[in-house]
N, C-alpha and C positions, 0 to 999 in steps of 0.2 A: 413542146415549149417548156423551159425550165423557169420556175419562179425564183426571185431573189429572196435571200434570208437564210436562216440556219435550219438545218434538219433537226428532227427529234433527237437523234444520236448525238449531234454536236451540242445541243442545249443540255442534254443529260450529262455529257462529259464535262462541260463547263461548270455545271452545278456540283458535280462530284469533286472537281478541283477546288472549288470555293469552299466546300465543306471540309476537305482535308486541310486547306490553308487555315480556316477558322479553328479547327481542332489543334493545329500546331501552335497557333498564336495565343490561344486562351490560357494555357498553363504559364506561359512566359509573362503575360499581363498579371495573372494572379500572384506570381512570384515577386514581381516588381511592387505590387500593392502591399504584400506582406513585408517586404524589405522597407518600404516607406513607413509603414506603421511601426516597425521595430525601431527605426531611427527616431521617429517622433517620440516613442516611449522612452528611449535612452536619453533624449534631450529633456523630457519632463523629469526623469529621475535625477539627472544632473542638476537641473534647476532647483528641484526640491531639496537636494542635499546642500547645494550652495546657499540657498535661502536660510535653511536651518543653521548652517555654519556661521553665516554672517550675523544672524540674530544672536547666537551664542557669543560670538566675538564682541558684539555690542553690549553685552552684559546681561542679556536675558537668560534665564535658566534653560538648559537644554531639556526638551521633553524626552522622556525615556522611550516611550513607544506611542506611535500615532499612525492612523490610517487616513489617507486622503484619496478621494475619488475624483479623477480628472478625465473628462471625456469618456466616462463609462469604464475606465480602467482603474483598478484599486492599486494604490502604491502604499506599502508599509514603510514607515520611517522609524529607525531606531537610533538613539544617541547614547554613547557611552563616554562619560567624563572620568578621566584618571589624573590624579596629581602626579606631576613629574618632579618638581622640587617644591620648596615651601612657597614659592612665588609663581610658579608656572603650572598650568594644567593643560591636558591634551583632551581633545574631543574627536571621536570617530563617529561620523554620521553614515549610516547605511540605509539605502533606499532599495526596496525589493518589489518586484512585480513579475507577472507571468506573461511571457511572450507566446503568441499563438504558434509560432514556428519553432522556437528554441527552448521552450519550457521556462523554468524559473531563471530570472536574471537579477543582478544586483549591481549597485554602484556604491562605492565607499569613498568618503572624503575625510581626510584627517587635517586637523588644525590645532594651533597652540595659541594660548593667550596668558597674559599676566592675570593672576587671581585678583578680582576686584576687592578693594578694601584692605589689601595687604600692602604695608608700606615697606620701603627699603630700610634695612637696619641702619641705625645711625653710625655704626662703626665702619660702614662701607664708604669709601671715598672714591670719587670719580677722578680719573687722571686723563689728561688730554694727550699725553705722550710728547709734549713739547718741553724742552729744558732750556733754561736761560743761564 
């Protein structure tokens, strides 16, 4: 009389298939996690650069070099301010960090503003382009 159920060979084969499936899926899950972490760090870098740029545009002095740690990750922030004309200056903000999978990464943002405290020369007149 034959008993119902799986034999030892069938159970061992099923266990081997399960181990092979787990071995194939684990690297894919790790890769997805690293990709998610990279996207998160890129977003943090963009937001840090954008915040520094908006503060500079609002009239605050651009900090030359700074390091911030967010979520255990170190982000280096550098700002370079260059005069373009007597009334306009340019600021480049660069945020750098290290990616676990791709090595050093950086995000650069460039912006312009009128130099605070500089007035328009009195010899300059504004025209509207309308003639009567």
